[in-house]
C-alpha positions in Angstrom: 1.5 9.4 -2.5 -0.7 9.6 -5.5 -2.5 6.8 -7.5 -4.3 7.2 -9.9 -6.1 4.5 -12.3 -9.7 3.1 -13.3 -12.3 2.4 -11.2 -13.2 -0.8 -10.9 -9.8 -2.4 -12.8 -7.1 -4.7 -10.6 -4.1 -2.6 -9.8 -1.1 -4.3 -8.1 0.9 -1.5 -5.9 4.5 -2.1 -5.0 6.5 -0.2 -2.8 9.4 -0.9 -0.5 9.3 -0.2 3.5 11.8 1.0 5.5 12.5 -0.6 9.0 11.6 1.9 11.8 14.7 0.2 13.9 17.2 0.2 11.6 16.1 3.4 9.2 19.6 2.6 6.4 17.5 -1.0 6.2 14.1 -1.9 4.3 11.6 -4.0 6.1 12.1 -7.9 5.4 9.3 -9.3 7.9 5.9 -8.1 9.7 2.6 -7.9 8.7 2.1 -4.1 7.9 -1.2 -2.6 7.8 -2.2 0.2 4.8 -4.7 2.7 5.2 -6.1 4.2 2.1 -8.8 7.0 1.3 -10.0 8.5 -1.9 -11.1 12.2 -2.8 -14.8 12.7 -4.1 -15.4 16.2 -5.5 -13.5 18.0 -2.3 -14.1 15.3 0.1 -12.0 12.2 1.9 -13.9 9.3 2.2 -12.0 6.0 3.8 -11.3 3.1 1.7 -12.9 -0.2 2.7 -10.6 -2.9 3.4 -7.4 -3.2 1.2 -6.6 -6.8 1.4 -3.2 -8.3 3.1 0.1 -6.6 1.9 2.6 -9.3 0.3 6.1 -9.5 0.8 7.4 -10.2 -2.6 11.5 -9.5 -1.9 13.9 -8.1 0.1 12.4 -5.4 1.5 10.0 -5.1 -1.4 6.0 -5.3 -0.8 2.3 -5.6 -2.6 -1.3 -5.0 -3.0 -3.6 -5.5 -5.2 -6.3 -2.4 -4.9 -9.0 -3.9 -7.1 
């Protein structure tokens, strides 16, 4: 997935997570880990800590990308 937003601007990303034990259902509990990367002139770099992922609805999660 590619996300474009303006640098140094808050952006809230909401997304569903599928339960790996039951692929027909969305994940309603847990503590997912998010890794992020950015490409600056052809070089991929790992983002620093992205913060916590928050469960906002049945199977829907959110993270603040500041």
